[in-house]
VEXDREN-2710 file (C-alpha; in Angstrom, 1 decimal):
% VEXDREN-2710
k/r/px/py/pz
1/UNK/10.3/-11.0/16.3
2/UNK/7.1/-9.5/17.5
3/UNK/4.9/-7.4/15.2
4/UNK/6.3/-4.0/14.2
5/UNK/4.5/-1.4/16.3
6/UNK/5.9/1.7/14.5
7/UNK/3.3/4.4/13.4
8/UNK/2.6/3.8/9.8
9/UNK/2.3/7.5/9.0
10/UNK/5.6/8.3/10.6
11/UNK/7.3/5.4/8.7
12/UNK/5.9/6.7/5.4
13/UNK/6.9/10.3/6.2
14/UNK/10.5/9.1/7.0
15/UNK/10.5/7.1/3.7
16/UNK/9.4/10.2/1.8
17/UNK/12.2/12.2/3.4
18/UNK/14.7/9.5/2.7
19/UNK/13.8/9.4/-1.0
20/UNK/13.7/13.2/-1.4
21/UNK/17.1/13.6/0.3
22/UNK/18.6/11.2/-2.3
23/UNK/18.7/8.1/-0.1
24/UNK/18.5/5.7/-3.0
25/UNK/21.1/7.4/-5.2
26/UNK/24.2/5.4/-5.8
27/UNK/27.8/6.4/-6.3
28/UNK/29.4/4.7/-9.3
29/UNK/30.9/1.4/-8.3
30/UNK/29.2/1.6/-4.9
31/UNK/26.8/-1.3/-5.3
32/UNK/26.5/-4.2/-7.7
33/UNK/22.7/-3.9/-7.8
34/UNK/20.2/-1.0/-7.8
35/UNK/18.7/-0.3/-4.4
36/UNK/15.3/-1.7/-3.5
37/UNK/12.7/0.8/-2.4
38/UNK/11.6/0.2/1.3
39/UNK/14.0/-2.7/1.7
40/UNK/17.2/-0.6/1.5
41/UNK/16.0/2.2/3.6
42/UNK/15.4/2.9/7.4
43/UNK/11.7/2.0/6.8
44/UNK/12.6/-1.6/6.6
45/UNK/12.5/-3.5/9.9
46/UNK/15.6/-5.4/8.8
47/UNK/17.6/-2.3/7.7
48/UNK/21.3/-2.7/8.6
49/UNK/20.6/-6.1/10.1
50/UNK/23.0/-8.8/9.3
51/UNK/21.9/-11.4/11.8
52/UNK/18.4/-12.8/12.4
53/UNK/16.0/-11.0/10.3
54/UNK/12.4/-10.1/11.0
55/UNK/9.7/-11.7/8.9
56/UNK/8.2/-9.3/6.3
57/UNK/4.7/-10.2/7.5
58/UNK/5.5/-8.6/10.8
59/UNK/6.6/-5.2/9.2
60/UNK/4.3/-2.2/9.6
61/UNK/4.3/-1.9/5.8
62/UNK/2.8/-5.4/5.4
63/UNK/-0.7/-4.0/6.0
64/UNK/-0.4/-2.0/2.8
65/UNK/0.3/-4.9/0.6
66/UNK/-2.4/-6.5/-1.6
67/UNK/-4.3/-9.0/0.5
68/UNK/-3.9/-11.7/-2.1
69/UNK/-0.1/-11.3/-2.2
70/UNK/0.5/-11.2/1.6
71/UNK/2.2/-14.6/1.5
72/UNK/5.0/-13.3/-0.8
73/UNK/8.5/-13.1/0.5
74/UNK/8.9/-9.3/0.1
75/UNK/5.5/-7.8/1.0
76/UNK/6.6/-4.2/0.4
77/UNK/7.2/-5.0/-3.2
78/UNK/3.5/-5.9/-3.5
79/UNK/2.0/-2.6/-2.4
80/UNK/-0.3/-1.1/-5.1
81/UNK/1.2/2.3/-5.9
82/UNK/-1.4/3.7/-8.3
83/UNK/-4.9/3.1/-9.8
84/UNK/-3.5/0.8/-12.4
85/UNK/-2.2/-1.5/-9.7
86/UNK/1.5/-1.1/-10.4
87/UNK/3.6/-2.4/-7.6
88/UNK/7.4/-2.2/-7.0
89/UNK/7.6/-5.8/-8.2
90/UNK/6.0/-4.8/-11.5
91/UNK/7.9/-1.6/-11.8
92/UNK/11.3/-3.3/-11.2
93/UNK/10.6/-5.3/-14.3
94/UNK/9.6/-2.5/-16.7
95/UNK/10.6/0.9/-15.4
96/UNK/13.8/2.8/-14.8
97/UNK/15.0/4.0/-11.4
98/UNK/13.7/7.6/-11.9
99/UNK/10.2/6.4/-12.9
100/UNK/10.1/4.1/-9.9
101/UNK/11.1/6.8/-7.5
102/UNK/8.6/9.3/-9.0
103/UNK/5.8/6.8/-8.7
104/UNK/6.7/5.9/-5.1
105/UNK/7.0/9.6/-4.1
106/UNK/3.6/10.4/-5.6
107/UNK/2.1/7.4/-3.8
108/UNK/3.8/8.3/-0.5
109/UNK/2.4/11.8/-0.6
110/UNK/-1.1/10.6/-1.4
111/UNK/-1.1/7.8/1.1
112/UNK/0.2/10.1/3.9
113/UNK/-2.5/12.7/3.1
114/UNK/-5.2/9.9/3.1
115/UNK/-4.1/8.4/6.4
116/UNK/-3.8/11.8/8.1
117/UNK/-7.3/12.7/6.8
118/UNK/-8.7/9.5/8.2
119/UNK/-7.1/10.2/11.5
120/UNK/-8.5/13.7/11.7
121/UNK/-11.9/12.5/10.6
122/UNK/-11.8/9.7/13.3
123/UNK/-10.8/12.2/16.0
124/UNK/-13.5/14.7/15.1
125/UNK/-16.9/13.7/16.5
126/UNK/-20.1/15.2/15.2
127/UNK/-21.8/17.9/17.5
128/UNK/-24.4/16.5/19.8
129/UNK/-27.2/18.8/18.4
130/UNK/-26.9/17.4/14.8
131/UNK/-29.2/14.4/14.0
132/UNK/-27.5/11.2/13.2
133/UNK/-27.4/10.2/9.5
134/UNK/-29.4/7.2/8.6
135/UNK/-27.6/4.6/6.6
136/UNK/-29.2/4.2/3.1
137/UNK/-28.2/0.9/1.4
138/UNK/-26.9/1.3/-2.1
139/UNK/-27.9/-1.0/-4.9
140/UNK/-30.3/-3.9/-4.9
141/UNK/-29.6/-7.3/-3.4
142/UNK/-29.4/-10.2/-5.8
143/UNK/-32.4/-11.8/-4.1
144/UNK/-34.6/-8.8/-4.8
145/UNK/-33.8/-8.5/-8.5
146/UNK/-34.4/-10.6/-11.6
147/UNK/-33.0/-14.2/-11.5
148/UNK/-29.2/-14.1/-11.3
149/UNK/-27.4/-14.3/-14.6
150/UNK/-23.8/-15.1/-15.6
151/UNK/-21.5/-12.1/-15.4
152/UNK/-20.1/-13.0/-18.8
153/UNK/-22.1/-10.9/-21.3
154/UNK/-21.5/-13.6/-23.9
155/UNK/-23.5/-16.0/-21.8
156/UNK/-26.6/-14.2/-20.6
157/UNK/-28.3/-17.4/-19.4
158/UNK/-29.9/-17.7/-16.0
159/UNK/-28.4/-19.8/-13.2
160/UNK/-30.4/-22.9/-12.1
END
């Protein structure tokens, strides 16, 4: 399958709508396992597909996964959902369904707002009569400071 070309903001909005409308709630005896967020929703490129499945790396959600975990089988389980770095994979191990859904809803709302703000900012160009901002570097390069030291505070020796 070729790369998923759906709009990421629209996919996230539809996922939010799916969750808020009770898309992951189960009837008693309906399923032998709890539903997986993203994988068991229309957001998944393989939703309702029983035949040849698309690779997770080609899904539009793959770009949100942690770069160091992009070789995992289910990339959508490796999307950082908060500042502490919780992912669906970690939440499935230690949280209940309600806590997982609440975390995902909060993340979806924040991510949608961020992506839309970026789009609005990218679309708006500064007026021609305003001077361009100069780029001021932050921090000092290692070559300009004292000799480099080990980052471990217990070993403040210089590198040779």
